[in-house]
Backbone as CSV, one residue per row, in Angstrom:
resi,resn,N_x,N_y,N_z,CA_x,CA_y,CA_z,C_x,C_y,C_z
1,UNK,25.050,-46.386,-84.681,25.804,-46.529,-83.364,26.813,-46.227,-83.526
2,UNK,27.313,-45.480,-82.385,28.926,-44.896,-82.335,29.710,-46.119,-81.537
3,UNK,31.035,-45.714,-82.296,32.020,-46.577,-81.753,33.251,-45.804,-81.392
4,UNK,34.060,-46.429,-80.110,35.120,-45.659,-79.451,36.552,-46.913,-80.056
5,UNK,37.395,-46.208,-80.354,38.571,-47.049,-80.917,39.908,-46.581,-79.839
6,UNK,40.329,-47.414,-78.776,41.295,-47.186,-78.195,42.963,-47.267,-78.961
7,UNK,43.602,-46.277,-79.193,44.970,-46.548,-79.751,46.151,-46.616,-78.678
8,UNK,45.978,-46.214,-77.330,46.514,-46.284,-76.449,47.192,-45.363,-75.791
9,UNK,47.888,-44.992,-74.436,48.208,-44.218,-73.796,46.850,-43.118,-73.682
10,UNK,47.124,-41.561,-73.998,45.624,-41.055,-73.888,44.860,-40.966,-75.305
11,UNK,45.325,-41.460,-76.184,44.606,-41.285,-77.723,43.451,-42.368,-78.251
12,UNK,42.264,-41.680,-78.664,41.429,-42.618,-78.837,40.450,-41.738,-79.725
13,UNK,39.716,-42.591,-80.715,38.935,-42.355,-81.574,37.635,-42.644,-81.276
14,UNK,36.575,-41.638,-81.829,35.220,-42.112,-81.696,34.759,-41.440,-83.031
15,UNK,33.906,-42.466,-83.498,33.138,-42.658,-84.927,31.708,-42.473,-84.817
16,UNK,30.779,-41.367,-84.973,29.157,-41.313,-84.889,28.687,-42.586,-85.924
17,UNK,27.621,-43.034,-85.467,26.683,-43.585,-86.161,26.612,-43.283,-87.895
18,UNK,26.734,-41.408,-87.853,26.707,-40.879,-89.427,28.373,-40.776,-89.609
19,UNK,29.269,-41.650,-89.417,30.671,-41.376,-89.961,31.136,-40.261,-89.463
20,UNK,30.778,-39.216,-88.583,31.183,-38.148,-88.113,32.541,-38.836,-87.310
21,UNK,33.732,-38.422,-87.656,35.295,-39.007,-86.998,35.626,-37.901,-86.135
22,UNK,35.828,-38.412,-84.760,36.493,-37.198,-83.731,37.782,-38.263,-83.081
23,UNK,38.949,-37.514,-83.135,40.304,-38.066,-82.661,40.595,-36.864,-81.170
24,UNK,40.801,-38.009,-80.456,41.154,-37.163,-78.823,42.262,-37.463,-78.743
25,UNK,43.198,-36.699,-78.747,44.811,-36.161,-78.182,45.451,-36.926,-79.194
26,UNK,45.518,-37.051,-80.407,46.457,-37.973,-81.138,48.065,-37.886,-81.108
27,UNK,48.537,-39.117,-80.827,49.645,-39.324,-80.142,50.266,-40.755,-80.291
28,UNK,49.240,-41.592,-79.955,49.851,-42.938,-79.531,49.030,-43.767,-80.345
29,UNK,50.017,-45.001,-80.579,49.260,-46.249,-81.336,49.208,-45.985,-82.724
30,UNK,48.418,-46.675,-83.452,48.093,-46.494,-84.878,46.401,-46.404,-85.331
31,UNK,45.953,-47.027,-86.192,44.789,-46.746,-86.759,44.001,-44.978,-87.100
32,UNK,45.145,-44.233,-87.596,44.555,-43.016,-87.898,44.211,-42.977,-89.433
33,UNK,43.857,-43.999,-89.655,43.501,-44.058,-91.338,42.128,-43.380,-91.608
34,UNK,41.517,-43.218,-90.523,40.092,-42.421,-91.106,40.433,-40.993,-90.585
35,UNK,39.891,-40.082,-92.217,40.063,-38.831,-91.998,39.116,-37.946,-90.903
36,UNK,39.806,-37.184,-90.241,38.707,-36.488,-89.143,37.742,-35.352,-89.460
37,UNK,36.748,-35.528,-89.063,35.999,-34.051,-89.045,36.295,-33.516,-87.940
38,UNK,37.089,-33.662,-86.866,37.052,-32.868,-85.607,38.335,-33.425,-84.905
39,UNK,39.509,-32.360,-84.191,40.450,-33.011,-83.578,40.392,-32.384,-82.247
40,UNK,40.424,-32.993,-81.282,40.205,-32.498,-79.837,41.542,-32.217,-79.078
41,UNK,42.152,-31.182,-78.681,43.496,-31.371,-78.428,42.973,-30.886,-76.604
42,UNK,43.382,-31.768,-75.527,42.855,-31.278,-74.364,44.036,-30.215,-73.678
43,UNK,45.555,-30.648,-74.300,46.381,-29.217,-73.697,47.826,-29.854,-74.522
44,UNK,48.676,-29.016,-74.577,49.773,-29.051,-75.493,51.001,-29.744,-75.259
45,UNK,51.026,-30.811,-74.196,52.125,-31.674,-74.189,52.547,-32.445,-75.115
46,UNK,53.510,-32.746,-75.352,53.789,-33.328,-76.626,53.590,-34.652,-76.807
47,UNK,52.789,-35.447,-75.794,52.222,-36.975,-76.162,50.394,-36.402,-76.062
48,UNK,50.184,-35.379,-76.324,48.603,-35.502,-76.494,48.404,-34.700,-77.994
49,UNK,49.533,-34.125,-78.741,49.187,-33.074,-79.702,49.779,-33.288,-81.214
50,UNK,49.441,-34.593,-81.609,50.283,-34.752,-82.874,49.503,-34.875,-83.757
51,UNK,48.738,-33.779,-84.355,47.809,-33.668,-85.342,48.201,-33.919,-86.635
52,UNK,49.606,-33.886,-86.556,49.989,-34.410,-88.116,49.989,-35.818,-88.470
53,UNK,49.514,-36.763,-87.218,48.899,-37.961,-87.806,47.558,-38.108,-88.302
54,UNK,46.968,-36.949,-88.398,45.491,-37.106,-88.349,45.277,-36.408,-89.953
55,UNK,44.672,-36.851,-90.696,44.464,-36.029,-92.048,42.999,-35.480,-91.641
56,UNK,42.783,-34.381,-92.188,41.310,-33.546,-91.998,40.692,-33.741,-92.873
57,UNK,39.304,-34.205,-92.959,38.050,-34.068,-94.248,38.218,-32.326,-94.498
58,UNK,37.707,-32.070,-95.611,37.316,-30.930,-96.236,36.362,-30.225,-95.009
59,UNK,36.941,-29.347,-94.374,35.920,-28.510,-93.521,36.354,-29.032,-92.020
60,UNK,37.110,-30.095,-91.898,37.608,-30.386,-90.667,38.113,-29.560,-89.714
61,UNK,37.942,-29.819,-88.339,38.571,-28.978,-87.414,39.420,-29.310,-86.531
62,UNK,40.180,-28.451,-85.868,41.064,-28.956,-84.947,40.700,-27.882,-83.688
63,UNK,40.234,-28.342,-82.519,39.941,-27.942,-81.452,41.251,-27.839,-80.242
64,UNK,41.850,-26.743,-79.945,42.953,-27.021,-78.853,42.303,-26.324,-77.595
65,UNK,42.890,-26.474,-76.502,42.416,-25.882,-75.058,42.463,-24.402,-75.208
66,UNK,42.974,-23.707,-75.811,43.241,-22.372,-75.877,42.014,-21.686,-76.849
67,UNK,41.433,-22.486,-77.599,39.885,-22.105,-78.488,38.854,-22.439,-77.530
68,UNK,38.931,-23.307,-76.458,37.802,-23.441,-75.820,37.948,-23.339,-74.086
69,UNK,39.095,-22.622,-73.886,39.098,-21.914,-72.554,39.714,-20.617,-72.832
70,UNK,38.728,-19.700,-72.794,39.239,-18.472,-73.090,38.898,-17.384,-71.937
71,UNK,40.191,-16.694,-71.250,40.010,-15.811,-69.973,38.954,-16.432,-69.215
72,UNK,39.228,-17.651,-69.070,38.954,-18.548,-67.805,37.358,-18.905,-68.177
73,UNK,36.948,-19.066,-69.111,35.515,-19.217,-69.612,35.656,-20.410,-70.379
74,UNK,34.854,-21.620,-70.099,34.812,-23.043,-70.714,33.778,-22.613,-72.049
75,UNK,34.269,-22.894,-73.180,32.856,-22.865,-74.240,32.938,-24.459,-74.886
76,UNK,31.534,-24.017,-75.414,31.142,-25.242,-76.332,30.451,-25.333,-77.667
77,UNK,30.577,-26.169,-78.205,30.060,-26.141,-79.442,29.087,-27.261,-79.869
78,UNK,28.821,-26.972,-80.745,27.860,-28.382,-81.327,28.106,-28.219,-82.721
79,UNK,28.426,-29.518,-83.648,28.878,-29.608,-84.920,28.314,-30.872,-85.344
80,UNK,27.337,-30.671,-86.306,27.038,-31.948,-87.210,25.773,-32.705,-85.857
81,UNK,25.255,-32.118,-85.154,24.537,-32.640,-83.829,25.482,-33.596,-82.614
82,UNK,26.644,-32.974,-82.760,27.384,-33.415,-81.729,27.742,-32.318,-80.884
83,UNK,27.677,-32.436,-79.445,28.063,-31.619,-78.612,29.219,-31.485,-77.987
84,UNK,30.281,-30.499,-77.873,31.247,-30.809,-77.275,31.600,-29.562,-76.147
85,UNK,31.772,-29.784,-75.016,31.643,-29.120,-74.025,33.451,-29.240,-73.236
86,UNK,33.981,-28.084,-73.300,35.132,-27.806,-72.474,34.859,-27.943,-70.631
87,UNK,35.966,-28.941,-70.182,35.503,-28.961,-68.514,36.942,-28.615,-67.918
88,UNK,36.742,-28.225,-66.710,38.124,-28.098,-66.463,39.102,-29.333,-65.960
89,UNK,40.598,-29.213,-66.171,41.340,-30.311,-65.697,42.758,-29.689,-65.316
90,UNK,43.385,-30.193,-64.211,44.410,-29.380,-63.843,45.014,-30.402,-62.554
91,UNK,46.240,-30.251,-62.443,46.834,-30.865,-61.091,47.973,-30.136,-61.091
92,UNK,49.099,-30.535,-60.421,50.302,-29.816,-59.936,51.228,-29.775,-61.323
93,UNK,50.856,-30.458,-62.365,51.722,-30.721,-63.760,51.021,-30.021,-64.711
94,UNK,49.570,-29.579,-64.484,48.816,-28.803,-65.342,48.086,-27.821,-65.030
95,UNK,48.675,-26.884,-65.330,48.171,-25.599,-65.287,46.255,-25.587,-65.649
96,UNK,45.318,-25.000,-64.844,44.206,-24.808,-65.203,43.806,-24.063,-66.203
97,UNK,44.913,-22.921,-66.402,44.477,-22.024,-67.552,45.033,-22.648,-69.038
98,UNK,45.756,-24.003,-68.852,45.945,-24.211,-70.219,45.559,-25.499,-70.805
99,UNK,44.760,-26.188,-69.840,44.222,-27.818,-69.982,42.906,-27.820,-69.844
100,UNK,42.136,-28.535,-70.798,40.656,-28.811,-70.492,40.744,-30.200,-70.774
101,UNK,39.287,-30.951,-70.322,38.780,-32.014,-70.647,37.704,-31.755,-71.587
102,UNK,36.892,-32.420,-72.116,35.874,-32.496,-72.607,34.999,-33.561,-72.616
103,UNK,33.227,-32.905,-72.452,32.140,-33.607,-72.627,31.721,-33.869,-73.883
104,UNK,31.859,-35.023,-74.236,31.195,-35.160,-75.651,29.756,-35.899,-75.828
105,UNK,28.916,-35.247,-76.371,27.450,-35.764,-76.905,27.541,-36.438,-77.992
106,UNK,27.705,-37.948,-78.317,27.490,-38.381,-79.774,26.469,-39.118,-80.052
107,UNK,25.847,-39.310,-80.676,24.636,-40.270,-80.860,23.984,-40.428,-79.208
108,UNK,23.586,-39.286,-78.823,22.994,-39.465,-77.257,23.695,-40.291,-76.449
109,UNK,25.129,-40.228,-76.475,25.730,-41.231,-75.536,26.711,-40.143,-75.075
110,UNK,26.928,-39.938,-73.650,27.601,-38.924,-72.915,28.926,-39.373,-72.575
111,UNK,29.701,-38.756,-73.133,31.452,-39.056,-72.592,32.234,-38.210,-72.215
112,UNK,32.826,-38.455,-70.927,33.619,-37.225,-70.215,35.493,-38.112,-70.633
113,UNK,35.595,-37.121,-71.554,37.339,-37.298,-71.937,38.032,-36.274,-70.890
114,UNK,38.314,-36.850,-69.879,38.780,-36.137,-68.608,40.331,-35.070,-68.985
115,UNK,40.929,-36.102,-70.048,42.353,-35.125,-70.490,43.422,-35.358,-68.946
116,UNK,43.931,-34.719,-69.178,45.591,-34.930,-67.876,45.022,-34.229,-66.925
117,UNK,44.531,-34.788,-65.576,44.010,-34.332,-64.139,44.152,-35.068,-63.400
118,UNK,43.299,-34.514,-62.168,43.078,-35.187,-60.856,41.856,-34.832,-60.500
119,UNK,41.833,-35.204,-59.220,40.242,-34.960,-58.949,40.086,-33.247,-58.792
120,UNK,38.857,-32.680,-59.701,38.474,-31.461,-59.191,37.013,-31.551,-58.961
121,UNK,36.722,-30.505,-58.566,35.550,-29.698,-57.792,34.230,-30.411,-58.756
122,UNK,34.876,-30.108,-60.331,33.977,-30.063,-61.390,33.098,-31.530,-61.363
123,UNK,34.197,-32.459,-61.082,33.394,-33.625,-61.208,32.519,-34.051,-60.054
124,UNK,32.157,-33.606,-58.859,31.111,-33.865,-57.782,30.267,-32.541,-57.999
125,UNK,30.608,-31.128,-58.304,29.592,-30.325,-58.300,28.610,-30.598,-59.892
126,UNK,29.363,-31.048,-61.086,28.549,-31.241,-62.213,28.436,-32.659,-62.890
127,UNK,29.835,-33.410,-62.808,29.598,-34.412,-63.536,29.045,-35.651,-62.953
128,UNK,28.908,-35.268,-61.590,28.060,-36.700,-60.923,26.378,-36.171,-61.090
129,UNK,25.891,-35.198,-61.893,24.691,-35.023,-62.332,24.210,-34.905,-63.564
130,UNK,25.250,-35.840,-64.339,25.104,-35.554,-65.799,24.765,-36.918,-66.322
131,UNK,24.650,-38.008,-65.500,24.425,-39.325,-65.991,24.870,-39.799,-67.185
132,UNK,26.342,-39.911,-67.110,27.302,-39.911,-68.062,27.163,-41.387,-68.669
133,UNK,27.589,-41.925,-69.820,27.543,-43.244,-70.398,28.952,-43.588,-69.916
134,UNK,30.024,-42.793,-69.852,31.356,-42.980,-70.071,32.315,-42.052,-69.602
135,UNK,33.521,-42.616,-68.921,34.335,-41.522,-67.982,35.733,-42.225,-68.472
136,UNK,36.649,-41.672,-69.296,37.788,-41.830,-69.475,38.759,-41.091,-69.042
137,UNK,39.567,-41.865,-67.754,40.058,-41.402,-66.918,41.916,-41.678,-66.951
138,UNK,42.545,-40.994,-66.644,43.932,-41.004,-66.661,44.449,-41.539,-65.284
139,UNK,45.433,-42.402,-65.407,45.515,-43.518,-63.841,47.350,-43.404,-63.574
140,UNK,48.015,-42.526,-64.573,49.568,-42.909,-64.490,50.160,-42.521,-62.719
141,UNK,49.689,-41.821,-61.925,50.275,-41.516,-60.821,51.730,-40.860,-60.913
142,UNK,51.996,-40.435,-61.963,53.135,-39.557,-62.272,52.589,-37.841,-62.389
143,UNK,52.200,-37.833,-63.674,51.788,-36.542,-64.283,50.442,-36.192,-63.993
144,UNK,49.624,-37.341,-63.354,48.005,-37.508,-62.978,48.006,-37.878,-61.999
145,UNK,46.504,-38.077,-61.506,46.081,-38.948,-60.713,46.650,-40.783,-60.705
146,UNK,46.904,-41.196,-59.513,46.791,-42.656,-59.841,45.775,-43.310,-59.790
147,UNK,45.805,-44.920,-60.058,44.453,-45.494,-60.214,43.863,-45.524,-58.972
148,UNK,44.306,-45.099,-57.788,43.236,-45.132,-56.868,42.665,-43.677,-56.653
149,UNK,43.178,-42.808,-56.982,42.500,-41.677,-56.966,41.415,-41.419,-58.489
150,UNK,41.982,-42.007,-59.197,40.833,-42.184,-60.453,39.859,-43.102,-60.141
151,UNK,40.048,-44.187,-59.479,39.227,-44.823,-59.148,37.746,-44.154,-57.833
152,UNK,38.269,-43.130,-57.187,37.601,-42.535,-56.332,36.903,-41.526,-57.336
153,UNK,37.703,-40.500,-58.246,36.720,-39.966,-59.422,35.501,-40.618,-59.938
154,UNK,36.010,-41.770,-60.398,35.146,-43.069,-60.900,33.540,-43.013,-60.092
155,UNK,33.753,-43.145,-59.050,32.843,-43.274,-57.957,32.242,-42.089,-57.961
156,UNK,32.757,-40.705,-57.421,32.202,-39.414,-57.836,31.244,-39.540,-58.820
157,UNK,31.936,-39.774,-59.994,31.163,-39.283,-61.441,29.975,-40.368,-61.758
158,UNK,30.153,-41.439,-61.265,28.805,-42.272,-61.635,28.770,-42.734,-62.798
159,UNK,29.435,-42.683,-63.681,29.342,-42.923,-65.160,29.122,-44.642,-65.219
160,UNK,27.877,-44.765,-66.368,27.645,-46.378,-66.231,28.993,-46.864,-66.469
161,UNK,29.922,-46.362,-67.138,31.222,-47.121,-67.579,32.244,-46.222,-67.571
162,UNK,33.419,-46.966,-66.698,34.905,-45.958,-66.679,35.821,-46.709,-67.483
163,UNK,36.665,-45.941,-68.065,37.789,-46.634,-68.870,39.088,-46.175,-68.530
164,UNK,39.903,-46.879,-67.851,41.467,-46.218,-67.774,41.942,-46.347,-68.864
165,UNK,42.745,-44.902,-68.873,43.947,-44.625,-70.095,44.975,-43.943,-69.309
166,UNK,46.115,-43.698,-70.266,47.300,-42.639,-69.644,48.143,-43.481,-68.267
167,UNK,48.269,-44.677,-68.867,48.575,-45.527,-67.550,50.084,-45.496,-66.919
168,UNK,51.134,-45.586,-67.692,52.500,-45.362,-67.531,53.365,-44.086,-68.540
169,UNK,53.667,-43.350,-68.145,54.324,-42.511,-69.155,55.167,-43.507,-70.545
170,UNK,55.102,-42.963,-71.427,55.830,-43.721,-72.638,55.286,-45.161,-73.094
171,UNK,54.424,-45.632,-72.506,53.606,-46.850,-72.689,52.432,-46.750,-73.423
172,UNK,51.918,-47.418,-74.285,50.793,-47.471,-74.740,49.460,-47.890,-73.412
173,UNK,49.768,-48.807,-72.909,49.013,-49.805,-71.998,49.912,-50.404,-70.802
174,UNK,49.310,-50.754,-69.287,49.995,-51.369,-68.575,48.183,-52.317,-67.889
175,UNK,48.741,-53.603,-67.979,47.955,-54.272,-67.710,47.667,-54.594,-66.121
176,UNK,48.489,-53.868,-65.441,48.688,-54.011,-63.879,47.710,-52.388,-63.344
177,UNK,48.230,-51.547,-64.163,47.373,-49.918,-63.839,45.837,-50.465,-64.287
178,UNK,45.646,-50.955,-65.288,44.025,-51.149,-65.583,43.447,-52.471,-64.562
179,UNK,44.333,-53.164,-63.860,43.642,-54.192,-62.955,43.456,-53.434,-61.855
180,UNK,44.181,-52.644,-61.232,44.368,-51.843,-60.276,43.245,-50.632,-60.123
181,UNK,42.795,-50.179,-61.414,41.517,-49.219,-61.397,40.527,-50.069,-61.166
182,UNK,39.711,-49.533,-60.382,38.337,-50.016,-59.725,37.064,-49.095,-59.904
183,UNK,36.019,-49.961,-60.667,34.863,-48.615,-60.592,33.964,-49.779,-61.285
184,UNK,32.454,-49.588,-60.754,31.370,-50.421,-61.281,31.653,-49.846,-62.955
185,UNK,30.941,-51.058,-63.397,31.166,-50.939,-65.107,32.530,-50.305,-65.787
186,UNK,33.665,-51.120,-65.259,34.968,-50.697,-65.781,35.110,-51.506,-67.122
187,UNK,35.453,-50.946,-67.954,35.756,-51.328,-69.308,37.231,-51.247,-69.653
188,UNK,38.242,-52.366,-69.608,39.424,-52.255,-70.066,39.613,-52.367,-71.551
189,UNK,40.153,-51.281,-72.233,40.343,-51.413,-73.755,42.128,-51.689,-73.775
190,UNK,42.536,-52.534,-74.556,43.873,-52.571,-75.101,44.084,-51.631,-76.390
191,UNK,45.220,-51.626,-76.665,45.314,-50.607,-77.731,44.839,-51.216,-78.857
192,UNK,44.144,-50.602,-79.734,43.684,-51.284,-81.097,42.183,-51.786,-80.705
193,UNK,41.791,-51.891,-79.691,40.491,-52.461,-79.276,39.624,-51.253,-79.191
194,UNK,38.085,-51.882,-79.980,37.041,-50.867,-80.221,36.064,-51.468,-80.071
195,UNK,35.096,-50.702,-79.260,33.696,-50.942,-78.731,32.783,-50.074,-79.214
196,UNK,31.441,-50.788,-79.398,30.258,-49.901,-79.551,29.974,-49.080,-78.354
197,UNK,29.350,-48.090,-78.594,28.698,-46.899,-77.428,27.475,-47.160,-77.146
């Protein structure tokens, strides 16, 4: 069974049943001890792209937004039975041409890693029909949507579980932001907490 470890801010790690290790937006917290098969960077802001924290396995890859969004086209890849699809991510602080989210399917579990974004048409046009297991959504209200808009997005997307992240700039976690985020199947992860998916 796959598992997800929240490191804090917008950083987390996913490990498949077969021990395929994925880091998303390495920057915050600890627990970078497992060498990575894949590192996913949603955009190049300095709180999302500290790839030096991660040791790559032989043959490991780092995929950045520029690799997955080329000339306006969002790309998909499959590695070791794990599917990765880039998705739109944008708002007034994040250019649609420079940022992506990711749809990650691992061990038949579908995860939406939103990256830094606010509400997008893709959420209602596509994600709402994906029958997602998890949606991981930013809630800071400074550089991204706030917890109210993130709650609306969670309702639109309709994932079985929604996880608030990226809560206060410069902080790993905010109990208040997490409490104010409202979603069916909400899961609150504190930094260092790991769940089975």
